[in-house]
C-alpha positions as CSV (number, residue, x, y, z in Angstrom):
1,M,119.7,79.2,80.6
2,T,115.9,79.0,80.3
3,S,114.4,79.6,76.9
4,K,112.5,82.8,76.1
5,K,109.4,80.7,75.4
6,I,109.4,79.2,78.9
7,I,110.1,82.6,80.5
8,E,107.2,84.2,78.7
9,R,104.8,81.5,79.8
10,L,105.9,81.6,83.4
11,Q,105.5,85.3,83.5
12,K,101.9,84.9,82.6
13,Q,99.5,84.0,85.3
14,N,97.3,80.9,86.1
15,W,99.6,77.9,85.7
16,F,101.0,75.1,87.8
17,V,103.7,72.4,87.4
18,K,103.6,69.1,89.2
19,C,107.1,68.1,90.4
20,E,107.7,64.5,91.3
21,T,111.3,64.8,92.4
22,E,113.7,67.3,94.0
23,H,115.4,67.7,90.6
24,E,112.1,68.7,89.0
25,V,111.5,71.3,91.8
26,A,114.9,72.7,91.1
27,L,114.2,73.0,87.4
28,V,111.0,74.9,87.9
29,L,112.5,77.2,90.5
30,N,115.6,77.9,88.4
31,A,113.3,78.8,85.4
32,C,111.3,81.1,87.8
33,V,114.5,82.8,88.8
34,D,115.4,83.4,85.1
35,A,111.9,84.7,84.6
36,K,112.3,87.0,87.6
37,I,109.3,85.6,89.5
38,S,109.6,85.3,93.3
39,W,107.5,83.6,96.0
40,S,104.3,85.2,97.0
41,H,105.9,86.5,100.2
42,G,108.6,88.2,98.2
43,A,111.5,85.9,98.6
44,S,113.5,84.9,95.6
45,A,112.5,81.6,93.9
46,S,116.0,80.5,94.7
47,F,114.9,80.3,98.3
48,L,113.7,76.7,99.0
49,P,111.3,76.3,101.9
50,D,112.5,73.4,104.1
51,Q,109.1,71.6,104.0
52,I,108.9,71.6,100.1
53,L,111.4,68.8,99.7
54,Q,109.8,66.7,102.5
55,K,106.7,66.1,100.4
56,T,106.2,64.9,96.8
57,P,104.6,65.4,94.6
58,I,104.8,69.2,94.9
59,F,102.7,71.6,92.9
60,I,104.3,75.0,92.1
61,G,102.1,77.6,90.6
62,R,101.2,81.2,89.9
63,D,97.6,82.3,90.3
64,A,96.3,85.8,89.6
65,C,93.4,85.2,92.0
66,F,95.6,84.0,94.8
67,N,98.5,86.3,94.4
68,E,99.0,88.4,91.3
69,N,102.8,88.4,91.4
70,G,104.2,85.5,93.2
71,L,104.6,81.7,93.3
72,F,103.0,79.4,95.7
73,W,103.3,75.7,96.3
74,D,101.3,72.9,97.8
75,D,101.5,69.2,98.2
76,L,97.8,68.6,97.6
77,M,96.1,68.6,94.3
78,Y,93.5,71.2,95.1
79,F,94.1,73.1,91.8
80,D,91.5,71.3,89.7
81,A,88.6,71.7,92.2
82,E,89.3,75.1,93.7
83,T,91.1,76.9,90.9
84,P,89.9,75.7,87.6
85,N,91.5,78.8,86.0
86,L,95.0,77.3,86.4
87,E,96.5,75.5,83.5
88,D,98.5,72.4,84.1
89,I,101.7,73.1,82.1
90,T,103.7,70.2,83.5
91,D,104.1,68.2,80.4
92,W,104.7,71.3,78.2
93,F,107.3,72.7,80.7
94,F,109.4,69.6,80.9
95,E,109.2,69.0,77.1
96,E,110.3,72.6,76.4
97,L,113.3,72.1,78.7
98,R,114.4,69.1,76.7
99,K,114.5,71.1,73.4
């Protein structure tokens, strides 16, 4: 079960998590399911696009400018240059899971 603190942060906008492994992708998406956040196209976060596991690292994020409600992913680190409003919560997210 995902902590209330993580759920509250994920429900806010403008964040991304860098996932280095399939396991990390699963942890992020499971937390998103608990937070009731779906992909930008409306599918549940439990749906895993085939191509997402073929590339690492994967960046999973939520951007109010890009799509105010859903998740997106990319295998490129465009976040810093094109969307400076996104906060990298990677370290925080995985530390909170360990608590």
